N, C-alpha and C positions, 0 to 999 in steps of 0.2 A: 504494500500500500504506500503510494507516494504522498507527498505533502498536500497536493491539490485535493486528492481523494480524502485525506484526513480532515482537511478544512471543511469540505462539503458534508462529510459524515458528522462532524462535530456540530455544525450549524443545524443539521437535520435532527440529530438525536438530542443535543443539549440545548439548542436555541429555539426549537419549535414549540408552539403552543404554550407560551408562558402565561401562567395564571396565578392569581393570588399573591402569596409571599414571594414566589420566584420572579414574577413580573416586577413587583415592588423593589426587590433586591437588585434586579438588573438595571432598573432606572436609577437607583441610588448610586450604583457602581459607575455607570456611564456618566452621570451628572457630576460625581465627585472628581473623576478623572478630567472631565471637560473643564470644570471650574478651576481645579488646581493647575492644569496646564495653561489655561487662559491667564490666571493670576501670575504665573511665573513668566509667561511670554510678555505680558504687559509690564511687569516689573523690569525685565531686561530692556524692553523697548523704551521705557521712560528714562532709565539711567543712560542708555545710549543716546536718547534724544537730548537729555540735559547736556551731556558732554559735547555732542555735535553742535547743538544750538549755542552753547556758551563759547565754544571755540570759534564758530562762524561769526557770531554777533560781536564778540570781543575783538576779533581781527579787523572789524570795521574801524576801531579806534586804537587798538594796541596791536602792533605788528607781531608776527610769530617770534621774531628775534629783534630785540631793541638794543642798539649800541650807542650809548651816550658818550659825548666827548668829555674827557677829563680836563682838556685845555683847548683853547681856540685852535682851529685847524685851517691852514691856508687853503683857498679855493682850488688851486691847482692840485695840491696834495689830496684834497678831498675827492676830486674827480678821479684821480688815479686809484684811490681806495675803492670807490664805487665800481669802477670798471673791473678791477681785479676780483672783488668779492662776487660780482655778478657772474663772471666767467669761471669762477673756481669750483662751482658746484651746480650740477644740473637740476637740483631740487629748488633752487632759488627762482621764484616767479617774478618778483618785483622788488626794487630797492629805491629808496628816496631819502633825501635829507629832510629834516623837519625842525621846527622851532616850537617850543612850548614855554609858556610863561603864565604865571598867575596874575589875574586882573580883577578889577571891580567893574561891573557893568550896571548902569543906572538908567532908569526911565521914570521921569517924574519923581515921586517920593520913594520909589522902590529901588533897593540896592542889593545886589547879589554878588558873591564871589564865584569865579569860574576859572577854567583853564583854557587859555587861548592856544589853539593848535593850528599850525601852518605847515603844509607840505610843499616841498620844492623838488620836482614838480608835483602837481596834484595826483592823487591816486584815483584812476578811472573807476575802479570797482566801488569805491566809496561814493563817488558822485552818482553813479547809476543806481546803487542800492538806496540812496536817500532821495532819488528823483530830483537832484540839483540841476537847475537849468544849464544848458550848454552855454559856454562863454562866460560863466560866472568867474572862472579862474583868471580872466583878464580884467576883472574889476579891481579896484583898490580901496573902495570906501563902503564895502558891504560885508556882512557876516551872516552866517547860518547858525542857528542855535536850536537846541532840543525843545520839544513841546513842553515838558514840565518846567523848564527854565523860563520859557516864554509866558507860561501861565502865571508864574510867580511875579514876573516883571510887569505883566499886563500889556504885552505887545503882540502885534500881528505883523505879517509881512508888509513891508512898506513903511513901518514906523522907524523913527530914529532913536538911537540909544547913545549914551556917552560911555566910553571905555577909558578907564584909568590904568595905564601901564607903567609899572615901576622899572627903571633902568639904573644899574649901578655903573656910574662913570669911572669912579676910582674906588679903591678899597674903603674909603671913608666918606663917600658921598653918594647920594641916591637922588636921581631925577625922576620926576613923574610926568609922563606925557598924557595929555587929555585929548582924545580923538572922538569925533562924532561919526558914527557909522549907521548905515541903513540895514534893517533886517531884510535880507534877500529872500529867505525861505526858512521853513521849520522842518526838522526831521524827528522821527520817532523810531528808534531801533527796537524798543521793547525792553532794553536793559536800562533800568532806572538810574543806576549809578553813573552812567555815561550821559544819558539824555538830560539829566538835571545839572550837569557841570561842564559840558564841553561846548566851546565856541569854535567854529571852523571859519578860518579867514583865508583869502586867496594869497598867492605868493607875493603879489605887488604890495600887500600890506606891510611887508618887511621894510620897504623903502621908507615908510613913514616912521619906522622905529629907529632909523639911522643906519648904523653899521651892520650890514647883513651878515658878515662873517662872525661877528660877536654874538648875533642873535640866534644862530643855529645851535640846536641842542644835541642832535645826534642823528643816527641813521635808523630807518625803519626797513625791515627785511621780511618779506612774506615768502613762505616756502610751500611746496606741495609734494608730499602730504605734510600736514603740520607736525606729525610725529617725528619728522627729521629735524625739527627746530633745535632740540637739545644738542644733537651732533654738530649742526652748523654753528651754534653758539660757542661750543667748545673750540671748534676750528678757528673761528674769528678771534676768539680770546687768545688763542695760542699765537696768532700773528700780530694782533694790535692791542694786546693787553695793557701796554704801557700808556696808550692814548684813549682806549675805549673801555667803558664799563658795560659788559655784555650780559643781557638777561633774556630769558624766554618769556613768552606770554603767561606761562604758568607761574613763573617767578614774580611777575608784576601783579598777578592776581592770585595770591596763594590761598586766600580764604575761599574763593570761588571754586577752585578745582580740588582743594582738600576736602570740601564738603561732598563732592561726588565720590571721591575715594573712600570716605568714611561710610557712605551709604552702601557701597559695594561689599563691604566686609561681611555683613550678616547674611548676604545672599545665599551662600552654601547651606547655612542652617535653615533658612526659610525653604529652600529647594528640598532639602532632606525631609523636613516635617511634612510639607504638603504632599510630597511624593509617597511617603510612607503611609499617610492616611489613605490616599487613593489606592495604593497597592493592597492595603488590608481590606478595603471595600471589595476589591476583586476576589480576594481570598474568601471573604464571606459569601460572595456570589457563587463561587465554585463549589463550596461546601453545601450550600442550599441546593444547587443544581444537582450535585451528586445524590443528595437525599431524595430529590424529586425524580431523578432519572436512574435510580438504582436498578430497577427491573430491566430497563433498556440496556444498561451496561452489562448486566448479568446475562442477558440474551445474546449480546454480541460475543461475550466470552464463551457461551455454550456453543455458538456457531463457529468457534475456532479462532477468534481474534486473539492475537498474542498480547501479552502484558505491555510490551514496548509500544505497540500500536495504540493501546488504550492510553498510556501515558502521553504519547504524542498528541492524541486527539484532545485530551484535556488541556495540555500546555498550549496548543495552537488556539483553542477556544479562548483561553485567557488572554493570549497575545492579540487576538482579533478584537476582543472587547476593549483592551487597553489602547489599541491603535485607533479604533473608532472614537473612543473618548478623547484621545489626543487630537484627532482631526477636528472634532467638534470644538475643542478648546482653541485650536488655532484659528478656526473660522470666527469664533467670538472675539478673540483678541484682534484679528485683522479688521473686523467691523468696528470695534471700538477705536482702533488707531485711525481708520479712514474718517470716521465721524469727527474725531478730535482734530485731525489735520485740516479738515475742510472747514469746520465751524469754530474750533477753539472754545468748545462749550465749557471746559474746565479752566477757570481763570486762577491765576496765582498772584500773590502779593509780591510785586517786583522788588520791594525794599527788603524782603526776606529771602526770596528765591532767585533774585537777580534778573529774572525774566517774567513776563506778565501772563503767560499761558503755559499749560502743561505740554511739553514737547514729547513727541512720540516718533521714534526712528527704529524700524525693524531691520535686522541683519540676518543673513542666512544662518549664522551660527546659533542664533537664539533657538530656532526650531530644531536644529540638530542637537543642541545640548539638552533641551527639555525632552525631546522625543527619545533620546538615548537613555536618559534617566528613567523615564516612564516605562520604556520597553524593558530595560534591565531589571527594574524592581518587579515588574509584572511577571517576567519569566522566572524570577527568583521565588516569588510567593506561590506561583502555580505548581512548583515542584511538590509542595506538600499535598494539595488535593489530588495531583496527578498520581502520586505514589499511593494515596489512599484508594484511588479508583482501581489500581491494579490488584488491590487486596479483595475486591469484590469477587466472590466465588459464584460460578454458575449454579451451585446448589442452593444459593440464597433465593432462587426463584421459588423453590418449594416453601421456604419460610414466608416469602412475600405472598404467595397464593394462600 
């Protein structure tokens, strides 16, 4: 008897005409496997979504590798560095110099502290992600701010604001420049800590600050994939460590990514508990099935079925039930993920979770991991009732009758 025949026979003998307790136990077993599988898949997808979303969203403001100047760098030397770094590694997607300085921005009686950020040249991915109008980078008297910051200031696109920029001329003197700027547009990334504190200004804005060379802060480097950022940061630090302070995006936002790592630690425990509960429900189902189908199994033994074939039949029946439950759980998790991705029905407090909606991102290994655990535990627990089925003697038909 091959495996296909064993599956057909198990479905006919063990799965047919389920009534009463057997039907109820079958529903409970399928439901527990489906719910536990769905819960595990959703947990994996949410953690994966958090990591992917935080990486993608934060890269709109913080490069994968940040190299800050420890001292002013000559423009010719800087251009040589940029060219060398860009061609040194195939994973580097984009590199640009930038300037960052803390400023005060005011509108009427409202005053807020913010971080003024200028890229030289501008980062196209950032402009397209925020829907910034083309040609804005050629302006010199306009800025783009986040929606939460605009709400606190009480401004809209087209309004004027006053920006106070502090500049240190000498080690013992500080000069403050007062500039009137127009609000060109508003952006909203969904990451509250950036939306409420970042001001984007075009490259020409540096001319109003005076010495462009002194105003530059460092280099922003984006890589693909982001997982290469640590390796590239170490490489740049080995070359220019005397002049650059190199950090990755996880170093600049340690609390954000440490939180994800902390959430992943209890996952094996959760996986184990849910899977064991589902497996024991299958164990209960198989024992109830044996009690209900004892006469049928005894008849098969009387007709000459070997004990090994009986064990295979019971084991395959348990595996089929576990597989069906896992598939149902996968369908439930995919439906949840699709609804969440399309509608964002579950919202989050951005001040606590860094983003404003629950992210969901499925990967192939989620299904492989959960499916492997479910199938392994199912096969493990079916060995007990499968062995018990082999102990049913054909003579038991006389007692049953």
